[in-house]
N, C-alpha and C positions, 0 to 999 in steps of 0.2 A: 207570079202569074197564076191566074185561076184557069183551070181546065174543066170544061164541061163536056162529058161524053154521053151522047144520046143518039140512038139510031132512028128514032121516030121523028120525022121532020116537024110535026105539030108540037110535040113535047119540047124539041130542041128550040123552036122559035119562042115558045112560052118561057123557057128557061133563059134564053137570050134576052128577052124583054126585061125579065125580073133582075137578072144578074147585072146587066148593063145599067139599069135604073138604080139599083141599090149600091153598086160599086163603080161609080163613074170614073174614079181615079185609078182604077186597076186595069192592068192588061188582062184580057180574057181571050182564050182560044177555045174553039168549038170543034169537036170531032164527032164523026158519024159512025165510027167503027173502032174496034180495039186496035187494029193495025194503024189507023190514023192517029189514035191517041198515043200509041207507043212511039211513033215517029216524032210527035210533038214533044213527048217526054225526053226522048234522046237528044233533042236539040235545045231544050229549055229547062230551066229550073222551075218546077211546078210547086207552089206552096199550098194550094187548096185544090181539091178535086171533087167534082160532083159527077158521079159515075153511075150509069145505068147498069144494073146487074145482068140483065139478059140482052146481050148484043147479038147481031146477026153472025159475027165471026168469033164469038167466044163469051166468056163470063167476065163482066167488068171488074169483078173482085180480083181477077188475075193481075190487073193493072196496079191495084193498091198493094 
């Protein structure tokens, strides 16, 4: 599964468009916060992550 973590809605929508277009056969989850991303990671095996560095609730690098 691909996980995209981005708190800015405009950037998240742009990433969603591109990731869905380029990887149509992959499952993709989108999170708007570090907490949401952690919940997704706890419940799923993430193979690729695209993570914003500065999130509203922490540093995205903490997730990596």
